[in-house]
C-alpha positions in Angstrom: 141.5 101.3 303.5 145.0 101.1 304.9 146.2 103.7 302.4 143.5 106.0 303.6 144.6 105.5 307.2 148.2 106.2 306.3 147.2 109.3 304.3 145.4 110.6 307.4 148.4 109.8 309.6 150.7 111.6 307.1 148.4 114.6 306.9 148.2 114.7 310.7 151.9 114.6 311.0 152.2 117.4 308.4 149.8 119.7 310.2 151.3 119.0 313.6 154.8 119.7 312.4 153.6 123.0 310.9 151.9 123.9 314.2 155.1 123.2 316.0 157.2 125.0 313.5 155.1 128.2 313.8 155.3 127.8 317.6 151.5 127.4 318.0 151.9 124.1 319.7 154.5 123.6 322.4 156.6 120.5 321.5 157.9 120.2 325.0 154.4 119.3 326.2 154.4 115.6 327.1 151.2 114.7 325.1 152.4 116.6 322.0 155.8 115.0 322.3 154.4 111.5 322.5 152.1 112.1 319.6 154.8 113.6 317.3 157.2 110.8 318.3 154.7 108.1 317.4 153.9 109.9 314.1 157.5 110.3 313.3 158.1 106.5 313.7 155.4 105.8 311.3 156.0 108.5 308.7 159.8 108.9 308.7 160.9 105.7 306.8 159.1 106.5 303.5 159.9 110.2 303.8 163.6 109.5 304.3 163.6 107.3 301.2 162.0 110.0 299.1 164.3 112.7 300.6 167.3 110.7 299.3 166.2 111.2 295.7 164.2 114.5 295.7 165.9 117.7 297.0 164.1 120.4 298.9 163.2 123.5 297.0 164.0 126.8 298.7 163.9 125.3 302.2 160.5 123.7 301.4 160.4 120.0 301.8 158.1 118.5 299.2 158.6 114.9 300.2 155.3 114.7 302.2 153.3 116.0 299.2 155.0 113.5 296.9 154.2 110.7 299.3 150.6 111.8 299.4 150.5 111.8 295.6 152.1 108.4 295.4 149.7 107.0 298.0 146.7 108.2 296.0 148.2 107.0 292.8 148.6 103.5 294.2 145.1 103.6 295.8 143.4 104.5 292.5 145.5 102.1 290.5 144.5 99.2 292.9 140.9 100.4 292.7 141.0 100.5 288.9 142.4 97.0 288.4 140.4 95.5 291.2 137.1 96.2 289.4 
């Protein structure tokens, strides 16, 4: 359950950062700024750890996708052995 919540938070951060990057959402809006700041505090530590070991490919950061894969791998491993 906690891994699902964290996956949702990571996915929300990813979508919001894309919307900010494509200039669809204004990051100087106070609500958007507070949301992205809170999401960054939650998501940044594991992403920074992954970014130390995995380089970006052609300016595309694959760390969030690797983190999602890792979360789902851990979730299904726990589910498999908890049966």
